[in-house]
Structure formats: C-alpha cells, structure tokens
N, CA and C atoms as a LAMMPS dump frame, in Angstrom:
ITEM: TIMESTEP
0
ITEM: NUMBER OF ATOMS
450
ITEM: BOX BOUNDS ff ff ff
-5.0000000000000000e+02 5.0000000000000000e+02
-5.0000000000000000e+02 5.0000000000000000e+02
-5.0000000000000000e+02 5.0000000000000000e+02
ITEM: ATOMS id mol type element x y z
1 1 1 N 11.467 14.88 -15.143
2 1 2 C 11.148 14.004 -14.038
3 1 3 C 11.819 12.653 -14.273
4 2 1 N 12.467 12.144 -13.233
5 2 2 C 13.108 10.841 -13.29
6 2 3 C 12.086 9.757 -12.978
7 3 1 N 12.066 8.72 -13.819
8 3 2 C 11.163 7.59 -13.562
9 3 3 C 11.57 6.888 -12.283
10 4 1 N 10.582 6.515 -11.494
11 4 2 C 10.804 5.791 -10.238
12 4 3 C 10.179 4.401 -10.357
13 5 1 N 10.728 3.471 -9.594
14 5 2 C 10.105 2.147 -9.419
15 5 3 C 9.106 2.287 -8.281
16 6 1 N 7.833 2.152 -8.609
17 6 2 C 6.755 2.34 -7.642
18 6 3 C 6.07 1.005 -7.401
19 7 1 N 5.973 0.617 -6.142
20 7 2 C 5.246 -0.586 -5.767
21 7 3 C 3.923 -0.164 -5.156
22 8 1 N 2.832 -0.571 -5.814
23 8 2 C 1.48 -0.257 -5.349
24 8 3 C 0.933 -1.51 -4.669
25 9 1 N 0.593 -1.387 -3.377
26 9 2 C 0.246 -2.547 -2.548
27 9 3 C -1.084 -2.335 -1.834
28 10 1 N -1.942 -3.359 -1.888
29 10 2 C -3.189 -3.318 -1.112
30 10 3 C -3.796 -4.709 -1.055
31 11 1 N -4.548 -4.945 -0.006
32 11 2 C -5.362 -6.15 0.066
33 11 3 C -6.367 -6.101 -1.075
34 12 1 N -6.787 -7.277 -1.542
35 12 2 C -7.759 -7.314 -2.621
36 12 3 C -9.129 -6.889 -2.101
37 13 1 N -9.925 -6.31 -2.961
38 13 2 C -11.258 -5.833 -2.609
39 13 3 C -11.268 -4.315 -2.641
40 14 1 N -11.921 -3.722 -1.667
41 14 2 C -12.057 -2.27 -1.639
42 14 3 C -10.735 -1.521 -1.582
43 15 1 N -9.777 -2.034 -0.804
44 15 2 C -8.463 -1.38 -0.734
45 15 3 C -7.822 -1.344 -2.121
46 16 1 N -7.908 -2.466 -2.833
47 16 2 C -7.306 -2.577 -4.165
48 16 3 C -7.995 -1.637 -5.161
49 17 1 N -9.321 -1.609 -5.124
50 17 2 C -10.067 -0.731 -6.035
51 17 3 C -9.664 0.722 -5.815
52 18 1 N -9.569 1.14 -4.556
53 18 2 C -9.172 2.519 -4.266
54 18 3 C -7.771 2.814 -4.778
55 19 1 N -6.86 1.876 -4.573
56 19 2 C -5.482 2.076 -5.033
57 19 3 C -5.43 2.18 -6.55
58 20 1 N -6.177 1.324 -7.245
59 20 2 C -6.163 1.354 -8.701
60 20 3 C -6.795 2.625 -9.253
61 21 1 N -7.656 3.265 -8.492
62 21 2 C -8.215 4.556 -8.91
63 21 3 C -7.15 5.649 -8.906
64 22 1 N -6.077 5.444 -8.165
65 22 2 C -4.973 6.411 -8.123
66 22 3 C -3.868 6.081 -9.111
67 23 1 N -4.019 4.985 -9.81
68 23 2 C -2.983 4.462 -10.706
69 23 3 C -2.497 5.488 -11.731
70 24 1 N -3.39 6.277 -12.268
71 24 2 C -3.001 7.237 -13.314
72 24 3 C -2.005 8.276 -12.794
73 25 1 N -2.006 8.54 -11.5
74 25 2 C -1.064 9.508 -10.922
75 25 3 C 0.385 9.017 -11.039
76 26 1 N 0.556 7.719 -11.265
77 26 2 C 1.893 7.128 -11.344
78 26 3 C 2.195 6.583 -12.735
79 27 1 N 1.406 6.986 -13.73
80 27 2 C 1.526 6.44 -15.088
81 27 3 C 2.899 6.661 -15.713
82 28 1 N 3.605 7.693 -15.332
83 28 2 C 4.918 7.992 -15.914
84 28 3 C 6.05 7.208 -15.252
85 29 1 N 5.709 6.393 -14.285
86 29 2 C 6.72 5.641 -13.535
87 29 3 C 6.638 4.154 -13.862
88 30 1 N 7.641 3.413 -13.432
89 30 2 C 7.651 1.963 -13.596
90 30 3 C 6.899 1.351 -12.422
91 31 1 N 5.651 0.996 -12.645
92 31 2 C 4.801 0.508 -11.565
93 31 3 C 4.799 -1.017 -11.47
94 32 1 N 4.81 -1.475 -10.237
95 32 2 C 4.689 -2.879 -9.881
96 32 3 C 3.478 -2.972 -8.971
97 33 1 N 2.819 -4.114 -8.994
98 33 2 C 1.559 -4.266 -8.273
99 33 3 C 1.616 -5.492 -7.37
100 34 1 N 1.05 -5.345 -6.171
101 34 2 C 1.061 -6.447 -5.217
102 34 3 C -0.264 -6.464 -4.465
103 35 1 N -0.916 -7.624 -4.481
104 35 2 C -2.175 -7.791 -3.764
105 35 3 C -2.293 -9.226 -3.271
106 36 1 N -3.48 -9.59 -2.826
107 36 2 C -3.689 -10.914 -2.241
108 36 3 C -4.465 -11.856 -3.156
109 37 1 N -4.823 -11.436 -4.358
110 37 2 C -5.623 -12.27 -5.257
111 37 3 C -4.848 -12.594 -6.536
112 38 1 N -4.347 -13.823 -6.671
113 38 2 C -3.582 -14.187 -7.861
114 38 3 C -4.419 -14.28 -9.136
115 39 1 N -5.728 -14.356 -9.013
116 39 2 C -6.595 -14.516 -10.184
117 39 3 C -6.604 -13.307 -11.098
118 40 1 N -6.182 -12.14 -10.608
119 40 2 C -6.201 -10.938 -11.462
120 40 3 C -4.876 -10.707 -12.171
121 41 1 N -3.936 -11.598 -12.028
122 41 2 C -2.616 -11.453 -12.656
123 41 3 C -2.687 -11.149 -14.153
124 42 1 N -3.579 -11.784 -14.931
125 42 2 C -3.612 -11.49 -16.378
126 42 3 C -3.92 -10.033 -16.713
127 43 1 N -4.468 -9.29 -15.775
128 43 2 C -4.801 -7.881 -15.998
129 43 3 C -3.602 -6.94 -15.853
130 44 1 N -2.449 -7.489 -15.46
131 44 2 C -1.284 -6.66 -15.162
132 44 3 C -0.069 -7.151 -15.944
133 45 1 N 0.919 -6.261 -16.155
134 45 2 C 2.091 -6.659 -16.935
135 45 3 C 2.854 -7.83 -16.311
136 46 1 N 3.252 -8.756 -17.151
137 46 2 C 4.034 -9.907 -16.697
138 46 3 C 5.311 -9.424 -16.026
139 47 1 N 5.634 -10.024 -14.896
140 47 2 C 6.827 -9.651 -14.154
141 47 3 C 6.661 -8.441 -13.263
142 48 1 N 5.48 -7.835 -13.308
143 48 2 C 5.239 -6.642 -12.487
144 48 3 C 4.061 -6.818 -11.544
145 49 1 N 3.576 -8.044 -11.445
146 49 2 C 2.439 -8.335 -10.578
147 49 3 C 2.831 -9.44 -9.606
148 50 1 N 2.578 -9.197 -8.329
149 50 2 C 2.946 -10.149 -7.276
150 50 3 C 1.768 -10.343 -6.334
151 51 1 N 1.756 -11.492 -5.686
152 51 2 C 0.738 -11.732 -4.66
153 51 3 C 1.396 -12.245 -3.39
154 52 1 N 0.727 -11.974 -2.304
155 52 2 C 1.07 -12.54 -0.996
156 52 3 C -0.212 -13.178 -0.473
157 53 1 N -0.094 -14.124 0.447
158 53 2 C -1.306 -14.725 1.002
159 53 3 C -2.098 -13.699 1.802
160 54 1 N -3.409 -13.837 1.75
161 54 2 C -4.269 -12.971 2.551
162 54 3 C -4.101 -13.35 4.018
163 55 1 N -4.092 -12.373 4.896
164 55 2 C -3.911 -12.641 6.327
165 55 3 C -4.51 -11.497 7.127
166 56 1 N -4.772 -11.777 8.372
167 56 2 C -5.267 -10.743 9.277
168 56 3 C -4.65 -10.962 10.65
169 57 1 N -4.927 -10.046 11.542
170 57 2 C -4.365 -10.144 12.894
171 57 3 C -4.89 -11.361 13.643
172 58 1 N -5.92 -11.995 13.108
173 58 2 C -6.502 -13.16 13.77
174 58 3 C -5.748 -14.453 13.44
175 59 1 N -4.842 -14.395 12.463
176 59 2 C -4.08 -15.584 12.09
177 59 3 C -2.6 -15.222 12.036
178 60 1 N -1.93 -15.352 13.168
179 60 2 C -0.537 -14.905 13.307
180 60 3 C 0.432 -15.656 12.391
181 61 1 N 0.244 -16.968 12.223
182 61 2 C 1.145 -17.722 11.348
183 61 3 C 1.023 -17.279 9.896
184 62 1 N -0.195 -17.037 9.47
185 62 2 C -0.401 -16.568 8.099
186 62 3 C 0.18 -15.162 7.927
187 63 1 N 0.074 -14.327 8.947
188 63 2 C 0.695 -12.989 8.897
189 63 3 C 2.206 -13.103 8.753
190 64 1 N 2.795 -14.024 9.477
191 64 2 C 4.238 -14.231 9.377
192 64 3 C 4.628 -14.669 7.971
193 65 1 N 3.858 -15.579 7.393
194 65 2 C 4.121 -16.031 6.028
195 65 3 C 3.977 -14.861 5.052
196 66 1 N 2.943 -14.032 5.249
197 66 2 C 2.754 -12.856 4.405
198 66 3 C 3.963 -11.916 4.505
199 67 1 N 4.431 -11.691 5.718
200 67 2 C 5.591 -10.834 5.945
201 67 3 C 6.827 -11.367 5.227
202 68 1 N 7.091 -12.65 5.333
203 68 2 C 8.264 -13.238 4.689
204 68 3 C 8.178 -13.148 3.169
205 69 1 N 7.011 -13.423 2.627
206 69 2 C 6.84 -13.326 1.177
207 69 3 C 6.965 -11.87 0.721
208 70 1 N 6.423 -10.949 1.518
209 70 2 C 6.512 -9.524 1.206
210 70 3 C 7.967 -9.072 1.179
211 71 1 N 8.743 -9.502 2.155
212 71 2 C 10.159 -9.12 2.213
213 71 3 C 10.901 -9.631 0.98
214 72 1 N 10.625 -10.845 0.568
215 72 2 C 11.26 -11.412 -0.618
216 72 3 C 10.946 -10.583 -1.858
217 73 1 N 9.694 -10.185 -2.005
218 73 2 C 9.281 -9.396 -3.171
219 73 3 C 9.925 -8.017 -3.145
220 74 1 N 9.93 -7.368 -2.009
221 74 2 C 10.535 -6.038 -1.936
222 74 3 C 12.038 -6.079 -2.194
223 75 1 N 12.702 -7.108 -1.729
224 75 2 C 14.131 -7.248 -2.006
225 75 3 C 14.372 -7.474 -3.493
226 76 1 N 13.451 -8.128 -4.148
227 76 2 C 13.576 -8.375 -5.595
228 76 3 C 13.292 -7.111 -6.406
229 77 1 N 12.224 -6.412 -6.075
230 77 2 C 11.804 -5.226 -6.838
231 77 3 C 12.636 -3.996 -6.495
232 78 1 N 13.009 -3.854 -5.222
233 78 2 C 13.745 -2.675 -4.738
234 78 3 C 13.05 -1.377 -5.149
235 79 1 N 11.784 -1.204 -4.716
236 79 2 C 11.058 0.004 -5.12
237 79 3 C 11.67 1.257 -4.519
238 80 1 N 11.505 2.345 -5.24
239 80 2 C 11.931 3.647 -4.74
240 80 3 C 10.779 4.337 -4.014
241 81 1 N 9.555 3.904 -4.347
242 81 2 C 8.341 4.431 -3.715
243 81 3 C 7.413 3.252 -3.443
244 82 1 N 6.831 3.227 -2.247
245 82 2 C 5.817 2.24 -1.899
246 82 3 C 4.568 3.009 -1.502
247 83 1 N 3.438 2.677 -2.141
248 83 2 C 2.169 3.326 -1.816
249 83 3 C 1.142 2.251 -1.497
250 84 1 N 0.315 2.516 -0.475
251 84 2 C -0.715 1.555 -0.101
252 84 3 C -1.952 2.246 0.445
253 85 1 N -3.089 1.56 0.246
254 85 2 C -4.349 1.964 0.858
255 85 3 C -4.735 0.999 1.975
256 86 1 N -3.936 -0.047 2.196
257 86 2 C -4.188 -0.953 3.312
258 86 3 C -4.327 -2.389 2.874
259 87 1 N -4.537 -3.267 3.677
260 87 2 C -4.427 -3.261 5.115
261 87 3 C -3.09 -3.927 5.482
262 88 1 N -3.09 -5.19 5.946
263 88 2 C -1.854 -5.836 6.404
264 88 3 C -0.751 -5.846 5.339
265 89 1 N -1.038 -6.186 4.073
266 89 2 C 0.056 -6.161 3.088
267 89 3 C 0.679 -4.771 2.946
268 90 1 N -0.154 -3.756 3.003
269 90 2 C 0.354 -2.392 2.898
270 90 3 C 1.207 -2.005 4.086
271 91 1 N 0.772 -2.405 5.255
272 91 2 C 1.547 -2.128 6.462
273 91 3 C 2.937 -2.749 6.346
274 92 1 N 3.003 -4.031 6.008
275 92 2 C 4.298 -4.69 5.885
276 92 3 C 5.14 -4.079 4.762
277 93 1 N 4.507 -3.739 3.648
278 93 2 C 5.245 -3.158 2.522
279 93 3 C 5.872 -1.819 2.907
280 94 1 N 5.13 -0.977 3.631
281 94 2 C 5.692 0.302 4.043
282 94 3 C 6.838 0.119 5.032
283 95 1 N 6.65 -0.784 5.973
284 95 2 C 7.723 -1.027 6.957
285 95 3 C 8.998 -1.512 6.277
286 96 1 N 8.876 -2.498 5.411
287 96 2 C 10.051 -3.052 4.724
288 96 3 C 10.601 -2.042 3.732
289 97 1 N 9.721 -1.384 2.996
290 97 2 C 10.161 -0.371 2.036
291 97 3 C 10.972 0.724 2.702
292 98 1 N 10.528 1.159 3.853
293 98 2 C 11.242 2.199 4.601
294 98 3 C 12.641 1.72 4.98
295 99 1 N 12.738 0.455 5.425
296 99 2 C 14.054 -0.114 5.765
297 99 3 C 14.99 -0.156 4.559
298 100 1 N 14.41 -0.312 3.37
299 100 2 C 15.204 -0.381 2.141
300 100 3 C 15.46 0.993 1.527
301 101 1 N 14.971 2.041 2.172
302 101 2 C 15.236 3.401 1.695
303 101 3 C 14.193 3.971 0.755
304 102 1 N 13.072 3.302 0.6
305 102 2 C 12.013 3.806 -0.281
306 102 3 C 11.249 4.937 0.386
307 103 1 N 10.696 5.813 -0.41
308 103 2 C 9.736 6.799 0.081
309 103 3 C 8.424 6.057 0.239
310 104 1 N 7.662 6.359 1.277
311 104 2 C 6.463 5.599 1.567
312 104 3 C 5.24 6.505 1.67
313 105 1 N 4.12 6.011 1.115
314 105 2 C 2.868 6.766 1.104
315 105 3 C 1.748 5.856 1.586
316 106 1 N 1.016 6.302 2.585
317 106 2 C -0.148 5.571 3.078
318 106 3 C -1.378 6.438 2.863
319 107 1 N -2.363 5.901 2.147
320 107 2 C -3.633 6.581 1.944
321 107 3 C -4.676 5.764 2.686
322 108 1 N -5.178 6.301 3.797
323 108 2 C -6.123 5.546 4.604
324 108 3 C -7.382 5.253 3.813
325 109 1 N -7.928 4.097 4.039
326 109 2 C -9.096 3.605 3.31
327 109 3 C -10.266 4.567 3.398
328 110 1 N -10.925 4.741 2.276
329 110 2 C -12.102 5.607 2.253
330 110 3 C -13.238 5.019 3.087
331 111 1 N -13.187 3.72 3.338
332 111 2 C -14.217 3.067 4.162
333 111 3 C -14.159 3.531 5.612
334 112 1 N -13.035 4.059 6.029
335 112 2 C -12.883 4.526 7.404
336 112 3 C -13.298 5.992 7.489
337 113 1 N -14.61 6.211 7.459
338 113 2 C -15.145 7.571 7.43
339 113 3 C -15.23 8.207 8.807
340 114 1 N -15.305 7.405 9.862
341 114 2 C -15.463 7.937 11.209
342 114 3 C -14.155 8.008 11.985
343 115 1 N -13.24 7.085 11.692
344 115 2 C -11.944 7.077 12.362
345 115 3 C -10.921 6.441 11.431
346 116 1 N -9.656 6.692 11.711
347 116 2 C -8.598 6.111 10.9
348 116 3 C -8.553 4.605 11.103
349 117 1 N -8.101 3.898 10.098
350 117 2 C -7.977 2.448 10.203
351 117 3 C -6.895 2.092 11.216
352 118 1 N -6.978 0.884 11.75
353 118 2 C -5.953 0.422 12.686
354 118 3 C -4.584 0.394 11.994
355 119 1 N -4.543 -0.148 10.774
356 119 2 C -3.271 -0.2 10.045
357 119 3 C -2.743 1.213 9.796
358 120 1 N -3.63 2.131 9.447
359 120 2 C -3.213 3.518 9.224
360 120 3 C -2.611 4.148 10.465
361 121 1 N -3.188 3.865 11.605
362 121 2 C -2.657 4.432 12.855
363 121 3 C -1.283 3.864 13.186
364 122 1 N -1.08 2.565 12.967
365 122 2 C 0.208 1.994 13.364
366 122 3 C 1.3 2.151 12.315
367 123 1 N 0.925 2.439 11.073
368 123 2 C 1.944 2.619 10.036
369 123 3 C 2.452 4.069 9.989
370 124 1 N 1.759 4.962 10.638
371 124 2 C 2.079 6.391 10.576
372 124 3 C 3.563 6.721 10.747
373 125 1 N 4.283 6.138 11.702
374 125 2 C 5.698 6.504 11.844
375 125 3 C 6.575 6.102 10.651
376 126 1 N 6.069 5.231 9.797
377 126 2 C 6.855 4.715 8.676
378 126 3 C 6.42 5.307 7.344
379 127 1 N 5.423 6.183 7.376
380 127 2 C 4.912 6.797 6.154
381 127 3 C 5.518 8.187 5.984
382 128 1 N 6.176 8.396 4.851
383 128 2 C 6.691 9.732 4.547
384 128 3 C 5.54 10.686 4.238
385 129 1 N 4.481 10.137 3.664
386 129 2 C 3.278 10.908 3.386
387 129 3 C 2.097 10.072 3.873
388 130 1 N 1.307 10.647 4.769
389 130 2 C 0.17 9.939 5.369
390 130 3 C -1.072 10.748 5.046
391 131 1 N -1.989 10.138 4.29
392 131 2 C -3.166 10.841 3.812
393 131 3 C -4.454 10.177 4.27
394 132 1 N -5.483 11.004 4.438
395 132 2 C -6.836 10.508 4.654
396 132 3 C -7.708 11.074 3.547
397 133 1 N -8.717 10.319 3.179
398 133 2 C -9.634 10.774 2.143
399 133 3 C -10.827 11.527 2.727
400 134 1 N -10.82 11.681 4.048
401 134 2 C -11.899 12.389 4.728
402 134 3 C -11.333 13.64 5.4
403 135 1 N -11.81 14.784 4.983
404 135 2 C -11.299 16.062 5.496
405 135 3 C -11.411 16.181 7.013
406 136 1 N -12.485 15.689 7.602
407 136 2 C -12.684 15.838 9.052
408 136 3 C -11.738 14.939 9.87
409 137 1 N -11.042 13.995 9.247
410 137 2 C -10.08 13.152 9.968
411 137 3 C -8.656 13.715 9.91
412 138 1 N -8.447 14.728 9.093
413 138 2 C -7.116 15.333 8.981
414 138 3 C -6.754 16.065 10.27
415 139 1 N -5.48 16 10.62
416 139 2 C -4.95 16.666 11.811
417 139 3 C -3.63 17.332 11.434
418 140 1 N -3.222 18.367 12.166
419 140 2 C -1.933 19.008 11.859
420 140 3 C -0.759 18.02 11.886
421 141 1 N -0.794 17.054 12.805
422 141 2 C 0.297 16.073 12.911
423 141 3 C 0.111 14.905 11.932
424 142 1 N -0.977 14.909 11.201
425 142 2 C -1.274 13.87 10.227
426 142 3 C -2.421 13.015 10.689
427 143 1 N -3.098 12.459 9.77
428 143 2 C -2.878 12.475 8.323
429 143 3 C -3.339 13.786 7.697
430 144 1 N -2.873 14.009 6.485
431 144 2 C -3.267 15.186 5.73
432 144 3 C -4.425 14.816 4.808
433 145 1 N -5.21 15.819 4.451
434 145 2 C -6.267 15.615 3.463
435 145 3 C -5.907 16.414 2.223
436 146 1 N -5.799 15.745 1.084
437 146 2 C -5.477 16.412 -0.188
438 146 3 C -6.529 16.122 -1.241
439 147 1 N -7.644 15.512 -0.838
440 147 2 C -8.688 15.125 -1.764
441 147 3 C -9.04 13.667 -1.551
442 148 1 N -9.906 13.145 -2.413
443 148 2 C -10.309 11.738 -2.275
444 148 3 C -10.418 11.117 -3.659
445 149 1 N -10.61 9.822 -3.694
446 149 2 C -10.725 9.117 -4.972
447 149 3 C -12.162 8.884 -5.381
448 150 1 N -13.115 9.46 -4.656
449 150 2 C -14.53 9.33 -5.03
450 150 3 C -14.849 10.21 -6.202
C-alpha cells in the first residue's frame, strides 16, 4: 500500500470527536488535521495541525474568511485524500480538495439520525465516497451505510 497524504477536517466538537474515532483507519498514512479550535494544537504533530475560523451560514463574511484560509491550507498540504464529518470546514475542504484532484470522503454526522445534514446534502456531488452512520438513511444513490463509529 502506498502512503497517502490525508487531510482530516471537521468543525470542533461532535464532528471532530467522530472524525478522530476514525483516525486509526488512516494510521498507515501521512495524516494532517484541520479544525476550528487552535487550543488543541499541542495534541497533534507539529506542522500537521491547522485551524480555520469557526463560521456558519449565518455569518457570510466569516464563511468567506474560512474559505480563503481553507484554500491556502489545501494548496500548502496538497492532500491526496480529504475526509470530513462536517460541517462548513468539511464542505469547503471537499470542494477545494476535489478541484485539486484529491479523493474525497464525507461521513455524515451521527447526530443527524432522522435526516442527512444540510452540508452532507450539498457536498454530495463532490464526495467520491458519501457515507451515513445510520442504516435507515442509506439510499441506492447515496449515501451508503458501511457501519458507524458508535
């Protein structure tokens, strides 16, 4: 197996916890981490941890700043794989990663037990692999269910 540069991206909090539960699946690769909380940087390898400002659809200027910072980081890291559990940082990372030729993976948040997340629905065209952690949300056209992190 050839080592890949993998960028793991999620908003801090539940999205981040879920993503870190999948971390062992990528242990053989060169992993980089990106979230919205700079305070956890000491927990990750120097030079492999990045942050973007937290933003939501309610603050368009902050979203734009997040997008610009995200683009700068992706151009620097040049990941071969981008994986995210959400939300806005993951959406932007998958979109930019796809433009740069990366394989992209979206794992919809486990918190979305009744319906797919908004970010999950709009990122679908840019995800090479689109997964849900809830079997009843899986559809033939996607997302697929392959298990959960619980």
